C-alpha positions in Angstrom: 0.5 -2.6 -13.0 -2.2 -4.3 -14.9 -2.2 -6.2 -18.2 -5.8 -6.1 -19.4 -7.6 -6.9 -16.1 -4.9 -8.9 -14.4 -2.4 -7.6 -11.9 1.1 -8.4 -13.2 3.3 -6.5 -10.8 4.3 -3.4 -9.0 6.7 -0.6 -9.7 8.7 1.3 -7.0 8.8 5.0 -6.3 11.7 5.8 -8.7 10.0 3.7 -11.5 6.7 5.5 -10.8 8.6 8.8 -11.3 10.0 7.7 -14.6 6.6 6.3 -15.7 5.1 9.7 -15.0 7.8 11.4 -17.0 7.1 9.1 -20.0 3.4 9.3 -19.9 3.0 12.9 -18.8 -0.1 11.9 -16.9 0.3 12.9 -13.3 1.5 16.5 -13.2 1.9 16.6 -9.4 4.3 13.6 -9.3 6.4 15.0 -12.2 7.4 18.0 -10.1 9.7 17.0 -7.2 13.2 16.4 -6.3 15.9 13.9 -7.5 18.9 13.3 -5.3 22.0 11.4 -6.6 25.6 10.9 -5.7 28.2 13.5 -6.8 31.9 13.0 -6.2 32.8 10.8 -3.3 30.2 10.9 -0.5 28.5 14.1 -1.5 25.0 14.4 -3.0 23.2 16.9 -5.2 19.5 17.4 -5.3 17.8 18.7 -8.4 14.3 20.3 -8.3 12.3 19.0 -11.3 9.7 21.1 -13.0 8.1 21.9 -16.3 7.9 18.6 -18.0 6.8 17.9 -21.6 6.7 14.4 -23.0 5.3 12.7 -26.0 5.3 9.2 -27.6 5.7 9.1 -31.3 5.1 5.9 -33.2 7.3 5.2 -36.2 6.0 2.8 -38.9 8.1 1.5 -41.7 7.0 -1.2 -44.2 3.6 -1.4 -42.3 5.1 -4.1 -40.0 8.2 -2.6 -38.4 7.0 -0.4 -35.6 9.2 1.6 -33.2 8.3 4.3 -30.7 10.3 7.5 -29.9 9.8 8.9 -26.4 10.7 12.6 -26.3 11.0 14.1 -22.8 11.9 17.8 -22.1 12.3 18.8 -18.5 13.5 21.9 -16.7 15.7 21.3 -13.6 17.3 23.5 -11.0 20.0 22.7 -8.5 18.2 22.8 -5.2 21.0 21.6 -2.9 24.5 20.4 -2.9 26.4 19.0 0.1 29.8 20.4 -0.8 29.9 24.1 -1.4 32.3 25.1 -4.1 33.9 28.5 -4.5 34.0 29.4 -8.1 36.8 31.6 -9.1 35.4 32.3 -12.6 32.4 32.0 -14.8 34.2 29.2 -16.6 34.3 27.2 -13.3 30.5 27.6 -13.0 29.9 26.5 -16.6 32.2 23.5 -16.1 30.3 22.5 -12.8 26.9 22.8 -14.5 28.0 20.8 -17.5 29.3 18.1 -15.1 26.1 18.0 -13.2 24.1 17.8 -16.5 26.0 14.7 -17.6 25.5 13.0 -14.2 21.8 14.0 -14.0 21.1 12.8 -17.6 22.8 9.4 -16.8 20.7 9.1 -13.5 17.5 10.0 -15.2 18.0 7.9 -18.3 18.8 5.0 -16.0 15.4 5.3 -14.3 13.7 5.5 -17.6 15.5 2.4 -18.9 14.7 0.6 -15.7 10.9 1.1 -15.9 10.8 0.5 -19.7 12.7 -2.8 -19.3 10.5 -3.9 -16.4 7.4 -3.2 -18.4 8.7 -5.0 -21.5 10.5 -8.0 -19.9 8.8 -8.6 -16.5 5.3 -7.4 -17.0 5.1 -7.9 -20.8 2.5 -5.2 -20.8 2.0 -1.8 -22.6 1.6 0.3 -19.5 2.7 3.5 -21.3 0.0 3.5 -24.0 2.2 2.8 -27.0 -0.7 0.9 -28.7 -3.0 3.9 -28.1 -0.6 6.3 -29.7 -0.1 4.0 -32.7 -3.9 3.8 -33.1 -4.2 7.6 -33.0 -1.4 8.2 -35.5 -1.9 5.3 -37.8 -5.2 3.4 -37.2 -4.9 1.3 -40.3 -1.6 -0.2 -39.2 -2.8 -0.6 -35.7 -5.9 -2.5 -36.9 -3.8 -4.7 -39.3 -1.2 -5.5 -36.6 -3.9 -6.3 -34.0 -5.8 -8.5 -36.5 -2.8 -10.7 -37.3 -1.6 -10.7 -33.7 1.7 -8.8 -34.3 1.1 -5.9 -32.0 3.7 -6.9 -29.4 5.1 -4.3 -27.1 7.7 -6.7 -25.7 9.5 -6.8 -29.0 9.0 -3.1 -30.0 12.1 -1.0 -30.5 12.1 2.0 -28.2 14.1 5.2 -28.7 14.2 7.9 -26.0 15.4 11.4 -26.3 15.7 13.3 -23.1 16.5 17.0 -23.1 17.1 18.6 -19.7 17.3 22.4 -19.3 19.2 23.7 -16.3 
């Protein structure tokens, strides 16, 4: 990752995946698989597809700036190690709800990890928050830049992830 023209660090494969979910830039790397533990020593693999994401700057009092990251993604269960025999539709619904909760936790963890790394370790706006603020509210962006208050490290970030199974 770069801050202006200086290399400030690297992100790993999982952080790169989360970065691509947030920025919606690299379509090919958004589609793929995510494997995570499920009950004891079993794993589940989800196939990820159809991503939509956007960054929405929120300005209050012309100095308080926060950013909302909205991510919508379609996922399918591609593989599970332990086959379950479902005796009813209710069992299937319960299983899917359980997987949704675990998947949301795993995915949010990856998003938090890359956001924290960018804010704390790199202290760089690698996601384009400043650009989005400039597009939505150029007057505030110019004012904040002029007085040196455009600081991604201290910006409040809100993320909303919606996963469709």
